[in-house]
C-alpha positions, -999 to 999 in steps of 0.1 A, spaced: 293 248 -531 269 238 -504 286 240 -470 302 207 -460 291 196 -426 323 179 -420 349 199 -403 387 203 -413 410 183 -390 429 214 -386 402 236 -376 395 248 -342 369 269 -354 335 259 -341 322 271 -373 325 249 -409 337 262 -438 326 250 -476 352 230 -494 362 250 -524 378 234 -555 408 247 -568 389 256 -598 367 278 -580 398 294 -560 416 300 -594 386 319 -609 386 340 -576 419 351 -580 411 358 -618 386 383 -608 413 402 -590 406 385 -552 435 384 -530 429 347 -518 459 321 -502 456 290 -480 467 289 -444 463 255 -426 441 241 -451 417 273 -451 409 297 -479 417 330 -465 405 362 -485 424 392 -475 410 419 -502 396 437 -473 428 435 -453 454 445 -477 455 482 -472 457 476 -435 484 452 -432 511 465 -413 536 444 -433 527 462 -465 506 448 -494 533 437 -513 537 407 -489 502 395 -492 503 398 -533 534 373 -533 512 350 -515 482 350 -538 472 314 -547 499 297 -526 497 279 -494 512 305 -472 510 285 -438 547 286 -430 553 323 -443 523 335 -421 536 313 -389 570 327 -392 565 362 -395 529 367 -374 525 366 -336 494 343 -326 470 374 -322 477 384 -361 468 349 -367 437 347 -349 427 378 -363 432 359 -400 406 335 -392 381 361 -396 393 364 -433 384 325 -439 358 318 -467 364 283 -471 388 253 -469 404 228 -492 412 191 -491 440 173 -496 474 190 -506 475 223 -520 491 228 -555 508 263 -555 499 285 -581 522 312 -594 510 345 -578 498 371 -605 525 397 -593 548 372 -605 533 368 -636 509 340 -629 478 335 -652 443 326 -642 411 314 -659 380 333 -654 349 313 -650 336 320 -683 349 303 -717 370 276 -698 375 259 -728 396 283 -750 416 295 -723 425 256 -715 440 253 -748 466 286 -743 486 260 -722 476 278 -690 480 258 -655 464 223 -651 466 208 -618 469 170 -630 493 179 -656 518 193 -635 517 168 -608 528 144 -637 555 168 -651 572 174 -618 590 144 -620 599 142 -658 611 179 -653 634 171 -628 648 142 -652 647 160 -683 665 192 -669 692 170 -653 700 158 -687 694 183 -711 675 214 -702 675 228 -736 657 198 -753 628 198 -730 597 213 -733 585 246 -714 562 233 -684 542 249 -658 563 238 -633 601 250 -635 592 277 -660 576 298 -635 593 328 -627 625 320 -639 608 311 -672 612 345 -689 643 337 -696 637 300 -707 625 284 -743 596 305 -745 576 309 -777 582 348 -786 548 368 -781 534 346 -754 527 369 -728 519 345 -700 542 365 -675 523 399 -678 545 426 -666 568 409 -645 585 391 -673 621 394 -678 615 391 -716 593 418 -720 620 436 -738 630 407 -759 600 387 -771 597 407 -802 612 390 -830 621 422 -845 647 430 -820 676 403 -829 704 422 -809 693 417 -773 678 383 -777 711 369 -792 731 382 -762 699 367 -743 707 336 -752 737 334 -737 720 345 -706 695 317 -711 721 291 -710 733 307 -678 698 305 -660 694 267 -672 728 262 -657 721 278 -623 688 260 -621 708 228 -630 733 234 -602 707 238 -574 688 207 -586 718 185 -578 729 204 -544 694 205 -532 665 181 -521 643 178 -553 615 205 -557 590 178 -560 559 176 -536 566 143 -520 600 155 -510 590 190 -500 562 178 -478 589 157 -459 608 189 -452 578 211 -443 567 185 -416 601 183 -401 605 221 -401 573 224 -382 582 198 -356 612 220 -352 592 251 -344 573 234 -320 608 220 -307 620 257 -302 590 269 -289 591 243 -262 630 250 -252 617 287 -247 640 301 -273 609 322 -286 611 339 -251 633 374 -250 662 374 -230 657 409 -212 688 409 -194 706 407 -226 688 440 -238 701 458 -203 734 452 -218 724 466 -253 711 498 -239 742 503 -217 766 498 -249 744 521 -267 745 550 -238 782 546 -235 785 551 -271 761 581 -272 779 596 -241 816 595 -259 801 610 -291 790 638 -268 822 639 -247 844 640 -279 819 668 -296 824 690 -267 862 685 -267 858 695 -305 877 659 -313 851 656 -344 866 625 -360 866 605 -325 830 620 -320 815 608 -354 832 575 -352 812 568 -316 778 584 -334 788 558 -360 789 530 -335 757 542 -317 739 540 -351 755 508 -360 744 493 -327 711 505 -327 697 488 -362 702 454 -346 674 464 -321 652 480 -345 653 446 -365 640 428 -333 612 452 -329 603 449 -364 598 413 -362 583 413 -326 611 399 -313 612 419 -282 578 423 -261 560 401 -287 532 428 -290 525 443 -323 520 478 -310 545 477 -283 574 466 -306 565 487 -332 571 519 -311 600 505 -295 610 502 -332 601 537 -341 620 555 -313 651 537 -323 650 540 -362 635 572 -367 639 592 -335 676 579 -328 686 570 -365 668 588 -391 653 559 -408 620 546 -413 607 518 -398 576 513 -419 596 514 -450 621 488 -435 593 468 -427 572 470 -459 608 464 -477 617 434 -454 588 413 -455 587 411 -489 626 402 -491 619 371 -464 591 358 -487 608 363 -521 643 360 -509 669 365 -537 646 365 -565 660 394 -589 626 406 -602 609 404 -563 633 411 -537 640 446 -531 677 436 -511 688 424 -539 678 452 -566 707 477 -565 710 487 -601 726 505 -615 753 497 -590 755 460 -583 735 431 -601 743 399 -584 729 380 -614 735 378 -647 694 383 -651 699 416 -643 714 422 -678 683 415 -693 668 446 -679 642 429 -655 614 448 -640 613 451 -600 577 442 -591 585 457 -556 595 492 -570 572 491 -600 597 501 -627 625 484 -649 657 482 -636 676 493 -670 708 480 -680 719 511 -691 754 533 -693 756 538 -656 747 500 -648 775 493 -673 800 514 -660 790 499 -624 788 466 -630 819 462 -646 838 475 -619 812 460 -591 838 436 -574 860 465 -570 837 492 -557 814 470 -533 830 484 -501 831 519 -517 794 519 -527 784 504 -492 802 535 -474 773 556 -491 748 530 -479 728 549 -452 724 580 -472 706 557 -494 684 548 -465 673 579 -458 663 586 -494 641 553 -494 626 564 -458 615 599 -469 600 585 -501 579 558 -481 568 587 -454 559 612 -479 544 592 -505 523 574 -478 533 540 -491 524 525 -455 492 510 -441 465 543 -443 441 528 -422 436 503 -396 459 494 -364 490 507 -381 481 539 -397 491 562 -368 527 551 -372 531 572 -401 526 602 -383 548 590 -351 573 583 -376 570 619 -391 575 630 -359 605 611 -354 622 625 -384 618 663 -372 631 649 -339 659 633 -355 670 660 -378 666 687 -351 688 669 -326 715 656 -354 713 679 -383 705 711 -363 721 706 -329 749 685 -335 762 691 -372 750 728 -376 754 744 -339 782 722 -324 807 721 -351 825 753 -360 833 752 -396 820 734 -433 848 712 -436 848 699 -400 809 694 -407 815 677 -439 840 652 -421 819 647 -394 789 635 -413 811 613 -437 828 597 -406 797 593 -386 778 573 -418 811 555 -431 814 539 -398 780 521 -401 792 501 -434 795 469 -417 760 465 -414 756 470 -450 783 446 -454 764 423 -431 732 425 -452 745 420 -483 770 395 -471 742 369 -461 725 366 -495 746 382 -523 765 350 -529 737 327 -528 716 314 -552 690 335 -571 679 307 -594 638 297 -589 633 262 -585 593 266 -590 564 271 -574 566 236 -553 597 245 -532 590 245 -497 595 278 -477 622 263 -457 641 252 -483 639 281 -502 653 303 -472 682 279 -468 693 278 -504 693 317 -506 706 326 -474 743 321 -455 754 322 -419 784 336 -407 806 320 -385 821 342 -357 834 334 -321 806 343 -294 825 372 -282 820 390 -318 783 386 -316 774 422 -309 796 434 -339 773 413 -359 744 418 -338 725 386 -349 725 392 -384 753 365 -388 726 340 -382 707 352 -412 698 313 -423 684 309 -386 666 340 -386 653 333 -424 635 301 -408 623 315 -375 621 354 -382 606 359 -347 630 342 -323 650 368 -305 685 374 -317 700 367 -283 687 333 -288 698 325 -322 729 311 -315 714 285 -295 688 278 -322 715 274 -348 725 240 -334 691 228 -337 688 242 -375 720 225 -383 706 190 -372 675 195 -392 698 207 -422 714 173 -417 683 154 -413 665 165 -445 698 167 -465 698 206 -474 735 220 -472 735 244 -445 760 274 -459 782 285 -428 812 307 -439 836 327 -418 833 366 -421 866 369 -445 852 337 -466 820 353 -467 835 382 -480 854 365 -507 824 345 -514 802 381 -523 833 396 -542 835 365 -564 800 366 -570 804 402 -583 832 394 -600 817 366 -618 784 387 -627 808 418 -641 826 388 -662 791 378 -679 782 417 -684 819 416 -704 808 385 -726 774 402 -733 790 431 -745 811 414 -765 782 393 -780 765 424 -791 793 443 -802 797 413 -826 761 413 -836 765 449 -843 790 445 -863 769 425 -885 785 391 -882 751 375 -872 764 341 -877 780 334 -845 765 304 -835 736 321 -816 701 316 -824 668 326 -810 643 296 -794 
């Protein structure tokens, strides 16, 4: 691997990097290195993983992939410059993505290449030929084709997979059913298999084909759109809008104190809930560096808002949220849709998937059976308690020290812990304990103030719960995946304050660092882009969006009932029910 003297066109850096072959990169990943591609350069992020303010999981989902769009979307210029220090080489031509190890990808080590090859592992040329054949085969008859490295990636656990091929490591959704001696779930799974294939087929008819040629055009236009947005100044924060925001927060907080003084506890609790509801939006902006665009400054703003005033951990949210932005709506990987036992938004949760984020199996157990059968009826009820769950997750994150323990973000954990003490002192002790007379009133005050924040939880789930959870393979581009898994909510401009910018979720997913007060302007440009590349842009009114979500939940509840029926029939010994193993 002699250093090539020719410099990559994309590299402004004066030093030249050796050209690394695909095979060499694969071997490095097999050795456990965190290697990915950004702007035709090979980045080795091992040393950086424990320092990464966005958490280690986000990096792990990019290993073996071209991460250019994800990196540009979520990082400041200064962070991207820092990344250049981790370059170890460059690539020539178009990069063909691997499936990252955390998602079950397998990589051949340097030795014994020949034998590894026979296991039907990833081969780039083969994969390139198969992309087009697959698209055709899948459209005609999904069950007749042989498994391919192209489509049978993450979703593949639920496809025609030979039992016992542990190609998907721990993240395989078939881990429990690979075993021939477990016919019972496997037969119910056959039903889930069909649903998975149907879902993919539907997406393939609705969205541009996930082949390199089609996706490259989309990426090129997406990057041009990014330049246009930059040129139009939409990345610049509108500070006057924040003056309005801060005024609103202050009024809500003052009203809370006033009514508390008058002992109008329900009214007081209501305004405290409004205060928290509004604060979340600014914390969200800060977490994405959308306010000052300076990492430390925005993080401190975010921690003051989230921890000191809201009792929630910004660091937890970042770690969670960055993964959500990269693997949006993936049942195994996206923590934002992993709400077992309360909700399952995909039939695939009924197979007992293993969450790579939480690192445990989300069992489809008795509790899950109970809640999921009723999830479309209990949706709003469960969300009323959403904030309590956030406290739990925040404390888990801070006490377990899940955030970066070294580097630029290490001290944030201590600031957050101070913030938590501050919050529980003013809210728990000062307001709830000292200012309210009876335990019943305390209980009512806590419940009302927390229930009022429910629209935020509705808003967050609204944008994704009704959208696709199918996996279209490793070739699907970042912009297409975001638009396929995210919906926007249409509302009049005067209601923007209520939705807090989260109604432009699809726009936000394409360009996470755009300050939310500019999202409405950006929306028009995104709609133009969608028309241009032929990606349907999901836009629903608030009520219709809610109907879509309830419809999706009811649908999965129905699948759960069918699955239960399958299993009870089998348990009754009537095995000849038309189900068979693949």
